[in-house]
C-alpha positions in Angstrom: 9.0 -16.1 7.1 6.7 -14.1 9.4 7.3 -12.8 12.9 4.4 -13.6 15.2 4.7 -12.9 19.0 8.4 -13.3 19.5 9.5 -15.7 16.9 9.9 -16.3 13.1 7.5 -18.8 11.7 6.9 -20.1 8.2 3.7 -18.8 6.6 2.0 -22.2 7.0 2.4 -22.1 10.7 2.0 -18.3 11.4 -1.2 -18.0 13.4 -3.2 -15.3 15.1 -6.2 -16.3 17.3 -9.7 -15.8 15.9 -10.3 -14.1 19.2 -7.7 -11.4 18.5 -9.3 -8.0 18.9 -7.5 -6.8 15.8 -9.5 -9.3 13.9 -12.8 -9.1 15.6 -13.2 -5.3 15.9 -10.1 -3.8 14.1 -8.5 -2.9 17.4 -5.0 -2.4 16.3 -2.5 -0.2 14.5 0.0 -0.8 11.8 2.8 0.6 9.6 3.8 -0.1 6.0 7.5 0.5 5.4 9.3 0.5 2.1 12.4 -1.7 1.9 15.3 -1.5 -0.5 17.6 -4.5 -0.8 16.5 -5.7 2.6 16.8 -2.4 4.4 13.8 -0.4 5.7 13.4 3.2 4.7 12.7 5.8 7.5 12.1 3.1 10.0 12.7 5.4 13.0 9.9 7.7 11.8 7.6 4.8 11.2 8.2 3.3 14.6 7.6 6.7 16.3 4.2 6.9 14.4 3.4 3.3 15.4 3.9 4.3 19.1 1.8 7.5 18.6 -1.0 5.5 17.0 -0.9 2.9 19.8 -1.1 5.6 22.4 -4.0 7.2 20.7 -5.8 3.9 20.6 -5.1 3.3 24.3 -2.9 0.3 23.6 0.1 -0.5 25.8 3.3 1.1 24.5 5.0 -1.2 22.0 8.5 -2.4 22.7 10.2 -0.7 19.8 13.5 -2.6 20.3 11.5 -5.8 19.9 9.8 -4.4 16.8 13.2 -3.5 15.3 14.5 -7.0 16.0 11.5 -8.5 14.4 11.9 -6.2 11.3 15.5 -7.3 10.9 14.8 -10.9 11.3 11.9 -10.8 8.8 13.9 -8.8 6.2 16.9 -11.2 6.6 14.6 -14.1 5.9 12.8 -12.4 3.0 15.3 -10.5 0.8 13.9 -8.3 -2.0 15.2 -5.5 -4.2 12.0 -3.5 -3.5 9.6 -4.7 -0.8 7.0 -3.8 1.7 7.4 -4.4 5.4 4.1 -4.6 7.3 4.1 -4.1 11.1 0.8 -4.9 12.9 0.2 -4.4 16.6 -3.2 -5.2 18.1 -4.8 -5.3 21.5 -4.4 -9.1 21.6 -7.0 -11.6 22.7 -10.4 -10.1 23.7 -14.1 -10.9 23.9 -16.4 -11.0 20.9 -17.4 -7.4 21.6 -15.9 -3.9 21.7 -14.5 -4.2 25.3 -10.9 -5.3 25.6 -9.6 -8.3 27.4 -6.5 -8.5 29.7 -4.2 -10.4 27.4 -0.9 -9.0 26.0 -0.9 -7.3 22.6 -0.1 -9.1 19.4 2.8 -8.2 17.2 3.1 -9.4 13.6 5.7 -8.4 11.1 5.6 -9.7 7.5 7.3 -8.7 4.3 6.6 -9.1 0.6 7.9 -8.0 -2.7 6.7 -4.8 -4.4 6.8 -3.2 -7.8 7.9 0.3 -8.6 5.0 2.6 -9.2 4.4 4.4 -12.5 5.5 8.1 -12.6 1.9 9.2 -13.0 -1.6 7.9 -12.1 -5.3 8.7 -12.2 -7.4 9.4 -9.1 -11.0 10.1 -8.3 -12.8 11.9 -5.6 -15.4 10.1 -3.5 -18.6 11.5 -1.8 -17.7 10.1 1.7 -16.1 12.4 4.2 -13.2 12.0 6.6 -14.2 13.0 10.1 -11.4 15.4 11.3 -12.9 15.3 14.8 -13.1 11.5 15.2 -11.5 9.4 17.9 -9.3 7.8 15.3 -8.3 10.9 13.4 -4.5 11.0 12.7 -4.0 7.3 13.8 -2.9 4.6 11.5 -5.3 1.9 12.6 -6.4 -1.4 11.2 -9.9 -0.1 10.9 -9.5 0.3 7.1 -12.9 -0.8 5.6 -13.7 2.8 4.5 -10.5 2.9 2.5 -11.3 -0.5 1.0 -14.7 0.7 -0.3 -13.3 4.0 -1.7 -10.3 2.2 -3.4 -12.7 -0.3 -5.0 -14.6 2.7 -6.4 -11.4 4.1 -7.8 -10.5 0.8 -9.4 -13.9 0.7 -11.1 -13.0 4.0 -12.7 -9.5 2.9 -13.8 -7.8 4.9 -11.1 -5.4 3.9 -8.3 -6.5 6.2 -5.6 -9.6 7.9 -4.1 -9.4 11.3 -2.5 -11.6 12.4 0.5 -12.8 15.8 1.6 -13.4 16.2 5.4 -16.7 17.2 7.1 -15.9 20.9 6.4 -15.6 20.2 2.7 -11.8 20.7 2.6 -9.4 18.4 0.8 -8.1 15.8 3.2 -6.2 12.8 1.9 -6.4 9.6 -0.1 -7.1 6.1 1.1 -3.4 5.4 1.7 -1.7 8.6 0.5 -1.3 12.3 1.1 -2.0 14.8 -1.6 -0.1 17.9 -2.8 -1.3 20.5 -5.2 0.4 23.3 -7.1 -1.5 26.6 -7.2 0.0 29.7 -8.9 3.3 27.9 -8.9 3.4 27.2 -5.2 3.2 23.8 -3.6 0.6 23.1 -0.9 -0.7 20.1 1.1 -3.6 20.0 3.6 -2.6 20.5 7.3 -3.0 17.8 9.8 -6.0 19.7 11.2 -7.8 18.6 8.0 -7.9 15.1 9.5 -5.3 13.6 7.2 -2.7 11.1 8.4 0.8 12.4 9.2 2.3 10.5 6.3 6.1 9.8 6.6 6.7 10.7 2.9 4.5 13.8 3.3 6.6 14.8 6.3 9.9 14.4 4.4 8.6 16.3 1.3 7.6 19.2 3.6 11.2 19.1 5.1 12.9 18.8 1.7 10.9 21.2 -0.4 9.3 24.6 -0.1 5.8 23.0 0.3 3.5 24.6 2.8 0.5 23.4 4.7 -2.7 25.1 3.5 -6.4 24.5 3.8 -7.5 23.5 0.3 -11.0 23.3 -1.0 -12.1 20.6 -3.5 -12.4 23.5 -6.0 -8.7 24.2 -5.4 -8.0 20.6 -6.3 -10.0 20.9 -9.5 -8.1 24.0 -10.6 -4.6 23.0 -9.5 -1.8 23.2 -12.1 -0.2 20.0 -10.8 -1.2 17.4 -8.3 0.8 14.6 -6.8 0.5 11.8 -4.2 2.9 10.7 -1.5 3.1 7.4 0.3 5.7 4.8 1.4 5.5 2.9 -1.9 4.4 5.7 -4.2 7.2 8.0 -3.0 6.2 11.1 -5.0 3.8 10.2 -7.8 2.2 12.6 -10.3 -1.5 12.7 -10.9 -2.4 12.7 -14.6 -6.2 12.8 -14.2 -8.8 13.6 -11.6 -12.3 12.2 -12.0 -11.5 11.5 -15.7 -10.3 15.1 -16.3 -6.7 15.1 -17.6 -4.1 17.5 -16.1 -2.0 19.3 -18.6 1.3 18.3 -17.0 2.0 15.0 -15.3 4.6 15.3 -13.9 4.8 19.1 -14.2 7.9 21.0 -13.3 7.1 21.4 -9.6 6.2 17.7 -9.3 9.3 16.6 -11.2 11.5 18.7 -8.9 9.9 17.1 -5.8 10.4 13.6 -7.3 14.0 14.3 -8.0 14.7 15.8 -4.5 13.0 12.9 -2.8 14.9 10.3 -4.8 18.2 12.0 -4.1 17.7 12.7 -0.5 16.2 9.3 0.3 19.0 7.5 -1.5 21.6 9.4 0.6 20.0 8.5 3.9 17.9 5.3 4.5 16.7 6.6 8.0 16.2 10.3 7.6 
């Protein structure tokens, strides 16, 4: 069952207009939330980011109580041991152009099953740059085509993620993940000023470990002792190879500790 504009609907009857601005020009925001046994993880943080993204895009403030009701209804109707809850909030009906209409926003909440990620994966770097000064910087919007292209490049190279530098040549983020690197035994991740998304898992790893925000060059990435990714479904996932170059340890001791801490802390509190 899928929640569309105020009610649960079966997938065959769940409809969004072809004139929805989220479809025609990508004028919307979204959240992807991990679920365990029908319960969302860190939902309060995800909804706060949904509201920040909507404000940054100039959309009306979402009714977060309604969003919570929708999430509960969808999860009750779609139980799964491990799942993904997708919350999409768009500008609603609009013209076939960039200007917005006057209609109310569209809210869609859907859920599906997910599989546990492997403990380690391969990544590549891509030549395209994140714009740390752009209008959408730091917002989780539905304008995802750049990520689709980069991830397709990664899949062609037997990798599961592609990493971007920003316009200054500093390490930024993956298509759907944040990146951490171990240098001289210390754990680092790019600051939000790099243009990366304020990932929920990233935020929790920063709270729960001694990681620090540091401007990192792509050369730092190439010489890191350990590298790992964070995202809602990856949690903490070690990187075993970058651009085909294997890392000596995956997971190494710092990564393994972060994985253990995250697993323990998240199991103790579903809404940290």
